[in-house]
C-alpha positions in Angstrom: 2.2 -6.4 -5.5 3.8 -6.6 -2.1 6.7 -8.0 -0.2 6.8 -11.6 1.0 6.8 -10.4 4.6 3.5 -8.6 4.0 1.9 -11.9 3.2 2.4 -12.9 6.8 -0.1 -10.2 7.8 -2.9 -12.5 6.6 -5.4 -9.7 6.1 -9.0 -10.9 5.8 -10.3 -10.8 2.2 -6.8 -10.3 0.7 -5.3 -12.8 -1.7 -1.6 -12.8 -2.4 -0.4 -14.1 -5.7 3.3 -14.5 -6.8 4.3 -12.4 -9.8 6.7 -13.9 -12.2 8.3 -11.6 -14.7 11.6 -11.4 -16.5 11.2 -7.7 -16.7 10.2 -6.9 -13.1 13.4 -6.9 -11.1 12.9 -4.1 -8.6 10.1 -2.0 -7.3 10.3 1.5 -5.9 9.0 2.1 -2.4 7.6 5.5 -1.6 7.1 6.5 2.0 4.9 9.5 2.9 4.7 10.9 6.4 4.2 14.1 8.3 7.7 15.7 8.9 6.7 16.9 12.4 5.5 13.5 13.5 7.9 12.3 16.2 6.1 9.1 17.2 8.6 6.4 18.3 7.0 3.9 15.9 7.4 6.2 12.9 11.0 7.0 13.8 11.8 3.3 14.1 10.2 2.6 10.8 12.1 5.4 9.1 15.4 4.1 10.6 14.6 0.7 9.2 13.8 2.1 5.7 16.9 4.3 5.7 19.2 1.4 6.7 17.6 -0.8 4.0 18.1 1.9 1.4 21.7 2.4 2.4 22.3 -1.4 2.3 20.7 -1.6 -1.2 22.8 1.3 -2.5 26.0 -0.4 -1.3 25.0 -3.7 -3.0 24.3 -1.9 -6.4 27.8 -0.3 -6.5 
């Protein structure tokens, strides 16, 4: 299972199928990275994830 945006990657040999479930409402995303890694790409990704998490937390309240 993946996000709709990941479908746009169009990876060779990968088939994306929609999942329809009355029980599946949310999925948990885990992000693992090396704490000492200061690459600008990683920092931008983490900023995006943190903003998304904050936005999601505000919507749930």
